[in-house]
N, C-alpha and C positions, 0 to 999 in steps of 0.2 A: 596482552590480547590483540591480535587485528580487528578491524572493523568484520572482515569476515569473518572473523569466531564468534563476534559480539552479535554480528544479524543470525547468526546460526543459534546461536543461544536464543535470539529470540523467538524467530521458527519453530525452536522447539519447545514453547510453552502454549500445551493447549491452550489457555485461557487466552492468546496472543490473538488465535485464527475464528475463536469464539466471538472474541470484540469484533474484529474487521468485521465480519459476517454481518452481526449484529449491527454496526453504524452504519456500515454499508449499505441492506435493507431498509433502515428505519432512513436515512438519506434519502433514497429512491422511494417510497413510501410516501414520505413527506410530497419529494417532486408528486407523484401521482394524485395525489387528494388535494393539491392545492386547487385554491379557488380558479375556473376557469379563467379567469377574467384577471388572475395574479403571477403577469409572468416574470415579475421582481424576484419572486420567494421561488416561484420553480427552478427558473436560471440558480439563485443559489445554494438550494437542494442537489439541483444537480452538477453542481462544481464541487460543492462536497463531497461529493459520490465519486467521482473523478479524484478530488484529492486521497480521498482514502487506498482507490485505488490505485494511483500513482505511487503512494506509501510504501502500499504491499509489492508490487512488480520491482519498486527502488531497493526495497532491503533484500529480494528475491536476488535480482542481482550481483549485490554487494557481496549476501551468503556464497555467491558461485566462482567470487574473484580468483580466490587461492586454489581452487583444482581443477583450472586448468595447468597440464602439464607442461608447456609450452609459454611460458612466462616472458614477457619480452621486457626485456632493463638495459638500461644503457650500458654500453661496453666502456669495465674499467679505465 
């Protein structure tokens, strides 16, 4: 199984999308409702939200790697 196949398998799991949405929403809400003078906590929560978004987008990119018909390979 290639990395692209594994990424597509992960994306096909409905719980994955629901879990990522919930984790991201929780991180954003924690940042929004942090104390107004607690900049470190707000920064940490937003970093967590960015990490979740980055993970999700990286898995989506990996899942599309084998789909392009013009794959570039090194000459034999």
